[in-house]
MDTraj code that builds the backbone (N, CA, C; nanometers):
import mdtraj as md
import numpy as np

residues = "UNK UNK UNK UNK UNK UNK UNK UNK UNK UNK UNK UNK UNK UNK UNK UNK UNK UNK UNK UNK UNK UNK UNK UNK UNK UNK UNK UNK UNK UNK UNK UNK UNK UNK UNK UNK UNK UNK UNK UNK UNK UNK UNK UNK UNK UNK UNK UNK UNK UNK UNK UNK UNK UNK UNK UNK UNK UNK UNK UNK UNK UNK UNK UNK UNK UNK UNK UNK UNK UNK UNK UNK UNK UNK UNK UNK UNK UNK UNK UNK UNK UNK UNK UNK UNK UNK UNK UNK UNK UNK UNK UNK UNK UNK UNK UNK UNK UNK UNK UNK UNK UNK UNK UNK UNK UNK UNK UNK UNK UNK UNK UNK UNK UNK UNK UNK UNK UNK UNK UNK UNK UNK UNK UNK UNK UNK UNK UNK UNK UNK UNK UNK UNK UNK UNK UNK UNK UNK UNK UNK UNK UNK UNK UNK UNK UNK UNK UNK UNK UNK UNK UNK UNK UNK UNK UNK UNK UNK UNK UNK UNK UNK UNK UNK UNK UNK UNK UNK UNK UNK UNK UNK UNK UNK UNK UNK UNK UNK UNK UNK UNK UNK UNK UNK UNK UNK UNK UNK UNK UNK UNK UNK UNK UNK UNK UNK UNK UNK UNK UNK UNK UNK UNK UNK UNK UNK UNK UNK UNK UNK UNK UNK UNK UNK UNK UNK UNK UNK UNK UNK UNK".split()
xyz = np.array([
    [0.7263, -3.5459, 1.6429],
    [0.6969, -3.3697, 1.5986],
    [0.7818, -3.3719, 1.4663],
    [0.7051, -3.2923, 1.4059],
    [0.7398, -3.2443, 1.2562],
    [0.8307, -3.0607, 1.2646],
    [0.9673, -3.1049, 1.2170],
    [0.9770, -2.9768, 1.2280],
    [1.1215, -2.9223, 1.1030],
    [1.1505, -2.8182, 1.1217],
    [1.2759, -2.7824, 1.0326],
    [1.4082, -2.7731, 1.1095],
    [1.5462, -2.8603, 1.0967],
    [1.6389, -2.8351, 1.1822],
    [1.7162, -2.7298, 1.1585],
    [1.6926, -2.6405, 1.0698],
    [1.7638, -2.4936, 1.0236],
    [1.6676, -2.4161, 0.9338],
    [1.6980, -2.2712, 0.9351],
    [1.5875, -2.1992, 0.8901],
    [1.5338, -2.2072, 0.7201],
    [1.6182, -2.3010, 0.6244],
    [1.6097, -2.3080, 0.5106],
    [1.6645, -2.4645, 0.5093],
    [1.6403, -2.5868, 0.6018],
    [1.5958, -2.7189, 0.5523],
    [1.4790, -2.7780, 0.5348],
    [1.4867, -2.8802, 0.5208],
    [1.4018, -2.9805, 0.4655],
    [1.3211, -2.9716, 0.6192],
    [1.1925, -3.0353, 0.5565],
    [1.1304, -3.1335, 0.6920],
    [1.1785, -3.2279, 0.7277],
    [1.1216, -3.2603, 0.8865],
    [1.2453, -3.3970, 0.9469],
    [1.1004, -3.3808, 1.0407],
    [1.1208, -3.5580, 1.0690],
    [1.0169, -3.5797, 1.2254],
    [1.1304, -3.6536, 1.2938],
    [1.1478, -3.5887, 1.4498],
    [1.1317, -3.6103, 1.5508],
    [1.0841, -3.7330, 1.6766],
    [1.1395, -3.8082, 1.7367],
    [1.0810, -3.8980, 1.8407],
    [1.0688, -3.8225, 1.9314],
    [0.9227, -3.8214, 1.9590],
    [0.9140, -3.7111, 2.0627],
    [0.9013, -3.7448, 2.2016],
    [0.9572, -3.8628, 2.2221],
    [1.0034, -3.8605, 2.3595],
    [1.1692, -3.8679, 2.3519],
    [1.2619, -3.9117, 2.2603],
    [1.3541, -3.9003, 2.2285],
    [1.4410, -3.8298, 2.1629],
    [1.3859, -3.6923, 2.0727],
    [1.4366, -3.6500, 2.0037],
    [1.4963, -3.6779, 1.8750],
    [1.5354, -3.8241, 1.8642],
    [1.5622, -3.9121, 1.7290],
    [1.5173, -3.8697, 1.6046],
    [1.5695, -3.8586, 1.5041],
    [1.5673, -3.8065, 1.4206],
    [1.4644, -3.9381, 1.3117],
    [1.3719, -3.9182, 1.3395],
    [1.3201, -4.0603, 1.2548],
    [1.3042, -4.0615, 1.0914],
    [1.2886, -3.9752, 1.0387],
    [1.2983, -3.9238, 0.8810],
    [1.3139, -3.7700, 0.8729],
    [1.4042, -3.7512, 0.7275],
    [1.3930, -3.6219, 0.7099],
    [1.3510, -3.6349, 0.5491],
    [1.2190, -3.5781, 0.5121],
    [1.1682, -3.5742, 0.4060],
    [1.2091, -3.5231, 0.2750],
    [1.2389, -3.6363, 0.1931],
    [1.2975, -3.5725, 0.0392],
    [1.2315, -3.4548, -0.0595],
    [1.2990, -3.3521, -0.1300],
    [1.2018, -3.2459, -0.2135],
    [1.1484, -3.1724, -0.0888],
    [1.1156, -3.1014, 0.0140],
    [1.0816, -3.0323, 0.1332],
    [1.2189, -2.9178, 0.1830],
    [1.3016, -2.8885, 0.1432],
    [1.3729, -2.8010, 0.0971],
    [1.3459, -2.6354, 0.0490],
    [1.3306, -2.5446, 0.1238],
    [1.2859, -2.5125, 0.2505],
    [1.1037, -2.4885, 0.3254],
    [1.0801, -2.5724, 0.3706],
    [0.9906, -2.5882, 0.4733],
    [0.9803, -2.4671, 0.5652],
    [0.8460, -2.4127, 0.5121],
    [0.8186, -2.2901, 0.5982],
    [0.6923, -2.2901, 0.6887],
    [0.5755, -2.3307, 0.6676],
    [0.5200, -2.3663, 0.7095],
    [0.4277, -2.5544, 0.7064],
    [0.3617, -2.5729, 0.8088],
    [0.3807, -2.6918, 0.8291],
    [0.2022, -2.7681, 0.8637],
    [0.1512, -2.8207, 0.8491],
    [0.0394, -2.8651, 0.8898],
    [-0.0051, -3.0451, 0.8629],
    [-0.0322, -3.0650, 0.9870],
    [-0.0383, -3.2577, 1.0061],
    [-0.2225, -3.3114, 1.0527],
    [-0.2415, -3.3707, 0.9948],
    [-0.3969, -3.4118, 0.9843],
    [-0.4160, -3.5298, 0.9159],
    [-0.4518, -3.6336, 0.9785],
    [-0.4925, -3.7551, 0.9883],
    [-0.3885, -3.8413, 0.8675],
    [-0.2566, -3.8557, 0.9292],
    [-0.1683, -3.9106, 0.8396],
    [-0.1054, -3.7904, 0.7234],
    [-0.1878, -3.6977, 0.7400],
    [-0.1053, -3.6495, 0.5473],
    [-0.0350, -3.4688, 0.6172],
    [0.0472, -3.4780, 0.5322],
    [0.1431, -3.3104, 0.6084],
    [0.1215, -3.2333, 0.4894],
    [0.0669, -3.1136, 0.5135],
    [0.0328, -3.0337, 0.3828],
    [0.1512, -2.9176, 0.4094],
    [0.2025, -2.8829, 0.3018],
    [0.3612, -2.7943, 0.3650],
    [0.3257, -2.7000, 0.2402],
    [0.4185, -2.5582, 0.2887],
    [0.4722, -2.4600, 0.2186],
    [0.5544, -2.4503, 0.2160],
    [0.6397, -2.4341, 0.0790],
    [0.7809, -2.4446, 0.0704],
    [0.8568, -2.3659, -0.0103],
    [0.9721, -2.3114, 0.0130],
    [1.0581, -2.2379, -0.0916],
    [1.1398, -2.3407, -0.1643],
    [1.1121, -2.3733, -0.2897],
    [1.1472, -2.4789, -0.3648],
    [1.2413, -2.4339, -0.4396],
    [1.3080, -2.4987, -0.4847],
    [1.4489, -2.4219, -0.6051],
    [1.3861, -2.3221, -0.6693],
    [1.4702, -2.2360, -0.6575],
    [1.4272, -2.1244, -0.7608],
    [1.3650, -2.0498, -0.6711],
    [1.3288, -2.0471, -0.6092],
    [1.1982, -1.9207, -0.5214],
    [1.2696, -1.9050, -0.4345],
    [1.2097, -1.7781, -0.3764],
    [1.3046, -1.6824, -0.2634],
    [1.2760, -1.7055, -0.1573],
    [1.4300, -1.7014, -0.0781],
    [1.3766, -1.7145, 0.0607],
    [1.3565, -1.5829, 0.1563],
    [1.2613, -1.5979, 0.2513],
    [1.1783, -1.4588, 0.3232],
    [1.2989, -1.4257, 0.3979],
    [1.4321, -1.5094, 0.4769],
    [1.5023, -1.4407, 0.5771],
    [1.5940, -1.5397, 0.4878],
    [1.7537, -1.4945, 0.4673],
    [1.8225, -1.5796, 0.3900],
    [1.9210, -1.5582, 0.5513],
    [1.9498, -1.7107, 0.5528],
    [2.0483, -1.7411, 0.7042],
    [2.1978, -1.7236, 0.6325],
    [2.2504, -1.6734, 0.5525],
    [2.3864, -1.6515, 0.5089],
    [2.4041, -1.4798, 0.5382],
    [2.3255, -1.3966, 0.5122],
    [2.3511, -1.2483, 0.5234],
    [2.3814, -1.1979, 0.6802],
    [2.4221, -1.1229, 0.6643],
    [2.5236, -1.0466, 0.7845],
    [2.4242, -0.8562, 0.8057],
    [2.3915, -0.8344, 0.8924],
    [2.3045, -0.6970, 0.9077],
    [2.4110, -0.5871, 1.0071],
    [2.4677, -0.4448, 0.9120],
    [2.5546, -0.4315, 1.0006],
    [2.4939, -0.3065, 1.0428],
    [2.3854, -0.2860, 1.0007],
    [2.2828, -0.1210, 1.0667],
    [2.1686, -0.1679, 1.0717],
    [2.1199, -0.1069, 1.1595],
    [1.9460, -0.1060, 1.2254],
    [1.8672, -0.0570, 1.0684],
    [1.9007, 0.0218, 0.9652],
    [1.8412, 0.0196, 0.8741],
    [1.8936, -0.1223, 0.7771],
    [1.9740, -0.1751, 0.7984],
    [1.9854, -0.2741, 0.6907],
    [1.8827, -0.3990, 0.7842],
    [1.8104, -0.4130, 0.8973],
    [1.7207, -0.4976, 0.9525],
    [1.5884, -0.4527, 0.9556],
    [1.5862, -0.3447, 0.9547],
    [1.4202, -0.2959, 0.9245],
    [1.4000, -0.3173, 0.7809],
    [1.5296, -0.3050, 0.7462],
    [1.4923, -0.3514, 0.5640],
    [1.4589, -0.4945, 0.5043],
    [1.5569, -0.5809, 0.6170],
    [1.4794, -0.7120, 0.5787],
    [1.3739, -0.7533, 0.6389],
    [1.3119, -0.6608, 0.7557],
    [1.1958, -0.7408, 0.8464],
    [1.0600, -0.6683, 0.7669],
    [1.0953, -0.5739, 0.6750],
    [0.9931, -0.5216, 0.5791],
    [0.9719, -0.5512, 0.4812],
    [1.0394, -0.6698, 0.4190],
    [1.1009, -0.6843, 0.2967],
    [0.9361, -0.7424, 0.2417],
    [0.9138, -0.6773, 0.0806],
    [0.8003, -0.7370, 0.0669],
    [0.7783, -0.8831, 0.0189],
    [0.8807, -0.9808, 0.0307],
    [0.8504, -1.1326, 0.0764],
    [0.8057, -1.1639, 0.1693],
    [0.7871, -1.0490, 0.3031],
    [0.6668, -1.1347, 0.3850],
    [0.5527, -1.1098, 0.3902],
    [0.5305, -1.0460, 0.2877],
    [0.3804, -1.0047, 0.2709],
    [0.3201, -1.1632, 0.1702],
    [0.3773, -1.1808, 0.0615],
    [0.3270, -1.2729, -0.0599],
    [0.5053, -1.3396, -0.1164],
    [0.5199, -1.4460, -0.1178],
    [0.6020, -1.5013, -0.2196],
    [0.5902, -1.6080, -0.2860],
    [0.6432, -1.6636, -0.3924],
    [0.6664, -1.7553, -0.4502],
    [0.6906, -1.8588, -0.4149],
    [0.5764, -1.9782, -0.3812],
    [0.5909, -2.1177, -0.3241],
    [0.5222, -2.2014, -0.3613],
    [0.5613, -2.3063, -0.3443],
    [0.4921, -2.4625, -0.3526],
    [0.4289, -2.5209, -0.2162],
    [0.3050, -2.5312, -0.2818],
    [0.2494, -2.5826, -0.1651],
    [0.2658, -2.7778, -0.1748],
    [0.2574, -2.8549, -0.1040],
    [0.2691, -2.9516, -0.1241],
    [0.1900, -3.0780, -0.0128],
    [0.1484, -3.1837, -0.0714],
    [0.1018, -3.2573, -0.0036],
    [0.1516, -3.3780, 0.0292],
    [0.2191, -3.4432, 0.1517],
    [0.2872, -3.5660, 0.1370],
    [0.2326, -3.6755, 0.2130],
    [0.2298, -3.8143, 0.2093],
    [0.2146, -3.8780, 0.3251],
    [0.3196, -3.8955, 0.4390],
    [0.2566, -3.8986, 0.5404],
    [0.3714, -3.8717, 0.6515],
    [0.4371, -4.0009, 0.6598],
    [0.3332, -4.1123, 0.6584],
    [0.4698, -4.2447, 0.6941],
    [0.5337, -4.2691, 0.5960],
    [0.5380, -4.2373, 0.4856],
    [0.6028, -4.2905, 0.3322],
    [0.7299, -4.2046, 0.3002],
    [0.6287, -4.0628, 0.3114],
    [0.6809, -3.9393, 0.2837],
    [0.7170, -3.9391, 0.1117],
    [0.5972, -4.0136, 0.0801],
    [0.5377, -3.9799, -0.0539],
    [0.4774, -3.8762, -0.1003],
    [0.5035, -3.7716, -0.2170],
    [0.4690, -3.6132, -0.2505],
    [0.3394, -3.6808, -0.2921],
    [0.2268, -3.6627, -0.2999],
    [0.1190, -3.6765, -0.3478],
    [0.0925, -3.5894, -0.5063],
    [0.0977, -3.4028, -0.4240],
    [0.0962, -3.3099, -0.5534],
    [0.1379, -3.2102, -0.4976],
    [0.1860, -3.1645, -0.5880],
    [0.2659, -3.0122, -0.5911],
    [0.2014, -2.9052, -0.6537],
    [0.1197, -2.7609, -0.5860],
    [0.1131, -2.6712, -0.6995],
    [0.1576, -2.5433, -0.6730],
    [0.2009, -2.5074, -0.7445],
    [0.2823, -2.3155, -0.7393],
    [0.2156, -2.2360, -0.7248],
    [0.2297, -2.1288, -0.6274],
    [0.1844, -2.0040, -0.6551],
    [0.2213, -1.8873, -0.5124],
    [0.1969, -1.7688, -0.5510],
    [0.2076, -1.7266, -0.4619],
    [0.1245, -1.7213, -0.3101],
    [0.1631, -1.7061, -0.1661],
    [0.1740, -1.7918, -0.0641],
    [0.1730, -1.6447, 0.0533],
    [0.0634, -1.5890, 0.1181],
    [0.0870, -1.4707, 0.2050],
    [0.1292, -1.5806, 0.3409],
    [0.2210, -1.5322, 0.4194],
    [0.2774, -1.5865, 0.5285],
    [0.1222, -1.5907, 0.6181],
    [0.1545, -1.6924, 0.7189],
    [0.0884, -1.8102, 0.7933],
    [-0.0710, -1.8074, 0.7399],
    [-0.0953, -1.8321, 0.5992],
    [-0.2263, -1.8683, 0.5520],
    [-0.2741, -2.0030, 0.4951],
    [-0.1725, -2.0980, 0.5219],
    [-0.2048, -2.2397, 0.4625],
    [-0.2812, -2.2670, 0.5851],
    [-0.3936, -2.3159, 0.5442],
    [-0.5084, -2.4151, 0.6261],
    [-0.5593, -2.5266, 0.5637],
    [-0.6326, -2.5919, 0.6477],
    [-0.6761, -2.7631, 0.5781],
    [-0.7815, -2.8469, 0.6476],
    [-0.8865, -2.9018, 0.6169],
    [-0.9631, -2.9577, 0.6942],
    [-0.9803, -3.1163, 0.6354],
    [-1.0925, -3.1638, 0.6261],
    [-1.1012, -3.3043, 0.5966],
    [-1.1239, -3.3258, 0.3687],
    [-1.1466, -3.2050, 0.3411],
    [-1.1820, -3.1580, 0.1961],
    [-1.0465, -3.1125, 0.1536],
    [-1.0115, -2.9863, 0.1704],
    [-0.9695, -2.8269, 0.1405],
    [-0.8269, -2.8701, 0.2071],
    [-0.7669, -2.7595, 0.0941],
    [-0.6088, -2.6934, 0.1438],
    [-0.6092, -2.5372, 0.1153],
    [-0.6292, -2.4665, 0.1989],
    [-0.6762, -2.3051, 0.1711],
    [-0.5523, -2.2073, 0.2195],
    [-0.5239, -2.1377, 0.1246],
    [-0.4231, -1.9938, 0.1805],
    [-0.4660, -1.8975, 0.0720],
    [-0.3837, -1.7776, 0.1085],
    [-0.4471, -1.6701, 0.0227],
    [-0.3471, -1.6561, -0.0179],
    [-0.3522, -1.6254, -0.2160],
    [-0.2202, -1.6138, -0.2953],
    [-0.1978, -1.4553, -0.2822],
    [-0.2150, -1.4191, -0.1952],
    [-0.1900, -1.2123, -0.2381],
    [-0.3339, -1.1152, -0.2879],
    [-0.4175, -1.1788, -0.3542],
    [-0.4926, -1.0689, -0.3851],
    [-0.6361, -1.1669, -0.3170],
    [-0.6829, -1.3177, -0.3590],
    [-0.7799, -1.4022, -0.3165],
    [-0.7113, -1.5727, -0.2172],
    [-0.8372, -1.5637, -0.1596],
    [-0.8127, -1.6723, -0.0797],
    [-0.8736, -1.7912, -0.1906],
    [-0.7678, -1.8811, -0.1637],
    [-0.7451, -2.0222, -0.3096],
    [-0.7626, -2.1795, -0.1744],
    [-0.8624, -2.2478, -0.2790],
    [-0.9175, -2.3711, -0.2563],
    [-0.8929, -2.4837, -0.3399],
    [-0.7939, -2.5277, -0.2735],
    [-0.7618, -2.7104, -0.3631],
    [-0.8163, -2.8153, -0.3334],
    [-0.8349, -2.9612, -0.3900],
    [-0.9016, -3.0480, -0.3516],
    [-0.8160, -3.1022, -0.2525],
    [-0.8175, -3.1695, -0.1292],
    [-0.6910, -3.2472, -0.0633],
    [-0.6192, -3.3242, -0.0948],
    [-0.7318, -3.3955, -0.2142],
    [-0.6586, -3.5569, -0.2519],
    [-0.5930, -3.5027, -0.3674],
    [-0.6425, -3.4364, -0.4531],
    [-0.5955, -3.4073, -0.5644],
    [-0.4520, -3.2358, -0.6209],
    [-0.5429, -3.1649, -0.5416],
    [-0.4162, -3.0123, -0.5597],
    [-0.5299, -2.9681, -0.6393],
    [-0.6215, -3.0083, -0.7141],
    [-0.6909, -2.9115, -0.8157],
    [-0.7650, -2.7982, -0.7864],
    [-0.7633, -2.7085, -0.8400],
    [-0.8485, -2.5910, -0.7618],
    [-0.9939, -2.5867, -0.7677],
    [-1.0604, -2.5712, -0.6467],
    [-1.1875, -2.5594, -0.5980],
    [-1.2614, -2.4858, -0.6720],
    [-1.2075, -2.3460, -0.6073],
    [-1.2475, -2.1723, -0.5940],
    [-1.1921, -2.0824, -0.5993],
    [-1.1997, -1.9804, -0.5860],
    [-1.1023, -1.8785, -0.5530],
    [-1.2099, -1.7384, -0.4968],
    [-1.1677, -1.7174, -0.3947],
    [-1.2613, -1.5858, -0.3460],
    [-1.2609, -1.4582, -0.4153],
    [-1.3313, -1.3646, -0.3612],
    [-1.3409, -1.2652, -0.4112],
    [-1.2290, -1.1839, -0.3668],
    [-1.1430, -1.0833, -0.4232],
    [-1.0620, -1.0251, -0.4329],
    [-1.0600, -0.9744, -0.2202],
    [-0.9524, -1.0545, -0.1350],
    [-0.9602, -1.0025, -0.0107],
    [-0.8319, -0.9132, 0.0313],
    [-0.8345, -0.7715, 0.0651],
    [-0.6992, -0.7526, 0.0814],
    [-0.5871, -0.7831, 0.1860],
    [-0.4706, -0.7667, 0.2308],
    [-0.3940, -0.7816, 0.3081],
    [-0.2605, -0.7032, 0.3063],
    [-0.2328, -0.6821, 0.4216],
    [-0.1677, -0.5699, 0.4784],
    [-0.0490, -0.5045, 0.4429],
    [-0.0234, -0.4390, 0.3246],
    [0.0986, -0.3883, 0.2713],
    [0.2214, -0.3598, 0.3538],
    [0.3368, -0.4160, 0.3375],
    [0.4424, -0.3365, 0.3865],
    [0.4270, -0.4618, 0.4934],
    [0.3837, -0.5831, 0.5532],
    [0.4023, -0.6412, 0.6697],
    [0.5135, -0.6788, 0.6326],
    [0.5370, -0.6879, 0.8516],
    [0.6749, -0.7299, 0.9014],
    [0.7138, -0.8468, 0.9083],
    [0.8069, -0.8929, 0.9006],
    [0.8313, -1.0650, 0.9098],
    [0.7744, -1.0616, 1.0874],
    [0.7111, -1.0037, 1.1527],
    [0.6779, -1.1105, 1.2812],
    [0.5163, -1.0809, 1.2306],
    [0.4577, -1.0371, 1.1367],
    [0.3363, -1.0662, 1.0580],
    [0.3180, -1.1728, 1.0201],
    [0.1297, -1.1799, 0.9745],
    [0.1036, -1.2608, 0.8606],
    [-0.0502, -1.2128, 0.9034],
    [-0.1258, -1.3395, 0.7938],
    [-0.2750, -1.3263, 0.8233],
    [-0.3036, -1.4071, 0.8718],
    [-0.4415, -1.3889, 0.9228],
    [-0.5532, -1.5268, 1.0183],
    [-0.6225, -1.5751, 0.9558],
    [-0.5663, -1.7098, 0.8604],
    [-0.6860, -1.8263, 0.8064],
    [-0.8002, -1.9456, 0.8731],
    [-0.8727, -1.9539, 0.9123],
    [-0.9637, -2.0463, 1.0175],
    [-1.0613, -2.1042, 0.9432],
    [-1.0405, -2.2240, 0.9394],
    [-1.1450, -2.2837, 0.8616],
    [-1.2234, -2.3604, 0.9910],
    [-1.3726, -2.3677, 0.9840],
    [-1.4492, -2.4243, 1.0794],
    [-1.6172, -2.5060, 1.0327],
    [-1.5994, -2.6124, 1.0270],
    [-1.7434, -2.6345, 0.9729],
    [-1.6977, -2.6082, 0.8004],
    [-1.8569, -2.5681, 0.7828],
    [-1.8049, -2.4824, 0.6532],
    [-1.8130, -2.3584, 0.6369],
    [-1.7211, -2.3184, 0.7373],
    [-1.7027, -2.1734, 0.7148],
    [-1.5469, -2.1511, 0.6910],
    [-1.5282, -2.0079, 0.6830],
    [-1.3356, -1.9354, 0.6023],
    [-1.3092, -1.8381, 0.6427],
    [-1.2984, -1.8404, 0.8023],
    [-1.2498, -1.6448, 0.8424],
    [-1.1061, -1.6217, 0.8273],
    [-1.1163, -1.5346, 0.7963],
    [-1.0063, -1.4243, 0.7777],
    [-1.0008, -1.2957, 0.7638],
    [-0.8484, -1.2412, 0.8494],
    [-0.8047, -1.1377, 0.8552],
    [-0.6977, -1.0893, 0.8259],
    [-0.6930, -0.9966, 0.7280],
    [-0.5807, -0.9635, 0.6517],
    [-0.4852, -0.8609, 0.7085],
    [-0.5088, -0.7905, 0.8235],
    [-0.5204, -0.6680, 0.8813],
    [-0.4674, -0.5889, 0.8310],
    [-0.5903, -0.5405, 0.7035],
    [-0.6260, -0.4222, 0.6833],
    [-0.7119, -0.3188, 0.7480],
    [-0.6942, -0.2216, 0.7502],
    [-0.7538, -0.0947, 0.8560],
    [-0.9289, -0.1087, 0.7991],
    [-0.9820, -0.1424, 0.8566],
    [-1.1259, -0.1491, 0.8419],
    [-1.1845, 0.0315, 0.9272],
    [-1.1226, 0.0942, 1.0234],
    [-1.1762, 0.2200, 1.1199],
    [-1.0543, 0.2499, 1.1868],
    [-0.9903, 0.3108, 1.1233],
    [-0.8328, 0.3996, 1.1886],
    [-0.8548, 0.4659, 1.2943],
    [-0.9940, 0.5151, 1.3140],
    [-0.9891, 0.6239, 1.4412],
    [-0.9847, 0.4634, 1.5426],
    [-1.1097, 0.3863, 1.5063],
    [-1.0531, 0.2734, 1.6120],
    [-0.9911, 0.1810, 1.6261],
    [-0.9018, 0.1839, 1.5485],
    [-0.7817, 0.1132, 1.5130],
    [-0.8499, -0.0508, 1.5133],
    [-0.9317, -0.0289, 1.4467],
    [-0.9722, -0.1723, 1.4009],
    [-0.9752, -0.2103, 1.2680],
    [-0.9287, -0.3584, 1.2334],
    [-0.9303, -0.3930, 1.1275],
    [-1.0612, -0.4805, 1.0463],
    [-1.0386, -0.5472, 0.9798],
    [-1.1554, -0.6023, 0.9038],
    [-1.1520, -0.7633, 0.8980],
    [-1.2620, -0.8568, 0.9566],
    [-1.2487, -0.9995, 0.9346],
    [-1.3746, -1.0283, 0.8322],
    [-1.3616, -1.0743, 0.7375],
    [-1.4287, -1.1845, 0.6436],
    [-1.4589, -1.3210, 0.7047],
    [-1.5988, -1.3624, 0.6523],
    [-1.6341, -1.5415, 0.6366],
    [-1.6736, -1.5212, 0.5317],
    [-1.6153, -1.6578, 0.4370],
    [-1.6680, -1.7316, 0.3004],
    [-1.6918, -1.8051, 0.3458],
    [-1.7295, -1.8598, 0.2600],
    [-1.7783, -2.0134, 0.2221],
    [-1.7008, -2.1337, 0.1719],
    [-1.7022, -2.2119, 0.2741],
    [-1.6427, -2.3079, 0.2295],
    [-1.6404, -2.3745, 0.1215],
    [-1.7656, -2.3880, 0.0937],
    [-1.8269, -2.4774, -0.0167],
    [-1.8059, -2.3853, -0.1238],
    [-1.7902, -2.2884, -0.1532],
    [-1.7973, -2.2125, -0.2991],
    [-1.6939, -2.0628, -0.3172],
    [-1.6704, -2.0338, -0.1673],
    [-1.5647, -1.9083, -0.1384],
    [-1.6538, -1.7527, -0.1817],
    [-1.8004, -1.8154, -0.1476],
    [-1.8735, -1.6428, -0.1816],
    [-1.8523, -1.6458, -0.0801],
    [-1.8724, -1.4967, -0.0522],
    [-1.8630, -1.3884, 0.0742],
    [-2.0000, -1.3970, 0.1487],
    [-1.9882, -1.4346, 0.2879],
    [-2.0713, -1.4348, 0.3438],
    [-2.1191, -1.3288, 0.4803],
    [-2.0001, -1.2727, 0.5104],
    [-2.0126, -1.1644, 0.6113],
    [-1.8937, -1.1041, 0.6154],
    [-1.8859, -1.0009, 0.6371],
    [-1.7610, -0.9037, 0.7049],
    [-1.7816, -0.8188, 0.8886],
    [-1.7049, -0.7601, 0.9318],
    [-1.7309, -0.6757, 1.0145],
    [-1.5984, -0.6397, 1.0706],
    [-1.6046, -0.5747, 1.1945],
    [-1.4616, -0.4819, 1.2575],
    [-1.4314, -0.6026, 1.3612],
    [-1.2395, -0.5772, 1.3338],
    [-1.2340, -0.6935, 1.3935],
    [-1.1045, -0.5864, 1.5263],
    [-1.1216, -0.6088, 1.6381],
    [-1.0283, -0.5013, 1.7060],
    [-0.8701, -0.5855, 1.6728],
    [-0.7871, -0.4793, 1.7390],
    [-0.6530, -0.5674, 1.6754],
    [-0.6461, -0.6603, 1.8272],
    [-0.5996, -0.7432, 1.8058],
    [-0.5770, -0.8257, 1.9311],
    [-0.4477, -0.9182, 1.9691],
    [-0.3590, -0.8683, 1.8915],
    [-0.2354, -0.9094, 1.9380],
    [-0.1012, -0.8063, 1.9518],
    [-0.0149, -0.8123, 1.9287],
    [0.1210, -0.7120, 1.9654],
    [0.1197, -0.6615, 1.7923],
    [0.1547, -0.5019, 1.7748],
    [0.1616, -0.4537, 1.6970],
    [0.2137, -0.4989, 1.5584],
    [0.1243, -0.5478, 1.4691],
    [0.2423, -0.6206, 1.3283],
    [0.2243, -0.7867, 1.3531],
    [0.1821, -0.8416, 1.5086],
    [0.0971, -0.9916, 1.4391],
    [-0.0209, -1.0336, 1.4014],
    [-0.0285, -1.1221, 1.3852],
    [-0.1624, -1.1440, 1.3390],
    [-0.2548, -1.1497, 1.4321],
    [-0.3997, -1.1443, 1.3955],
    [-0.4575, -1.1307, 1.5029],
    [-0.5837, -1.2428, 1.4948],
    [-0.6396, -1.2765, 1.6323],
    [-0.6470, -1.4102, 1.7277],
    [-0.8091, -1.3975, 1.6274],
    [-0.8539, -1.4880, 1.5697],
    [-0.9589, -1.5633, 1.5639],
    [-0.9486, -1.6841, 1.6224],
    [-1.0395, -1.7070, 1.6993],
    [-1.1041, -1.8331, 1.7960],
    [-1.2223, -1.8682, 1.8075],
    [-1.2455, -1.9814, 1.7721],
    [-1.3926, -2.0127, 1.7506],
    [-1.4311, -2.1476, 1.8373],
    [-1.5568, -2.1447, 1.8971],
    [-1.5682, -2.2175, 1.9980],
    [-1.7109, -2.2131, 1.9962],
    [-1.7508, -2.3686, 1.9312],
    [-1.9271, -2.3914, 1.9592],
    [-2.0241, -2.3109, 1.8670],
    [-1.9626, -2.2393, 1.7775],
    [-2.0282, -2.2074, 1.6724],
    [-2.0010, -2.0050, 1.6874],
    [-1.9083, -2.0128, 1.7754],
    [-1.9345, -1.8162, 1.7976],
    [-1.7480, -1.7824, 1.7522],
    [-1.7434, -1.7645, 1.6706],
    [-1.5929, -1.6628, 1.7185],
    [-1.5533, -1.5351, 1.8384],
    [-1.4959, -1.5610, 1.9056],
    [-1.4204, -1.5288, 2.0106],
    [-1.3058, -1.4209, 1.9438],
    [-1.2798, -1.2687, 2.0045],
    [-1.2021, -1.2081, 1.9336],
    [-1.1676, -1.0777, 2.0462],
    [-1.0984, -0.9960, 2.0830],
    [-1.0862, -0.8809, 2.1639],
    [-1.0038, -0.7825, 2.1506],
    [-1.0448, -0.6791, 2.2193],
    [-0.9210, -0.5629, 2.1892],
    [-0.8461, -0.5691, 2.3002],
    [-0.7395, -0.6152, 2.2778],
    [-0.5922, -0.6771, 2.3829],
    [-0.5129, -0.6377, 2.3478],
    [-0.4787, -0.5115, 2.2292],
    [-0.3247, -0.4934, 2.1777],
    [-0.2473, -0.4462, 2.2196],
    [-0.3793, -0.3281, 2.3298],
    [-0.2692, -0.2008, 2.3717],
    [-0.3157, -0.2001, 2.5833],
    [-0.2416, -0.1120, 2.6555],
    [-0.2463, -0.1586, 2.7958],
    [-0.3739, -0.0614, 2.8247],
    [-0.4327, 0.0401, 2.6978],
    [-0.5551, 0.1830, 2.6857],
    [-0.6427, 0.0592, 2.6470],
    [-0.6669, -0.0464, 2.6377],
    [-0.7757, -0.1375, 2.6027],
    [-0.8112, -0.2098, 2.6918],
    [-0.9849, -0.2241, 2.6571],
    [-1.0779, -0.2407, 2.7758],
    [-1.0267, -0.4051, 2.7754],
])
top = md.Topology()
chain = top.add_chain()
for i, resn in enumerate(residues, 1):
    res = top.add_residue(resn, chain, resSeq=i)
    for name in ("N", "CA", "C"):
        top.add_atom(name, md.element.get_by_symbol(name[0]), res)
traj = md.Trajectory(xyz[None], top)
């Protein structure tokens, strides 16, 4: 089990049967997002000098303080270090500094992707070198701490929802598909809200079809 043992802690790996700490990875404080694929770990880390989205030492005295904290601009995007780490050895293969929108890290057998606050960025999985950037794709301003974008890779297509309203009357957001090969936009469509208010919208792919539904409110069909 790959996990951090505190909100600003480094990445640790636990024995799944016993909970015993097998290893703590050096240079990974404070890890925020973790992907594990075929012996590789891809991390989004608040490295030295990069701000935490949530300060574990801060106390909140009023509801106004809490509201300010959960809608802080850092929840939308923040300067982060994307890292590729060998799971078995802990060796760091490459690092890449960039603004990273919460929940946007994704990877497949060739690529690592994330949204930098303006565009989807695609890196080579092995070297960390930039392969392409998409056209500007908006993400919601004032995103709450419960929020984040949705970014899914399926075969040669990248699907994205930044919670930006496409049709206010019908409460729909916008879903965009771009080519995983070169980042060019393939299509766009309305996307019904399908999570609690402010949480990421679902993009579920089965058999080449994208599944979603208007299930956010009791009045939905």
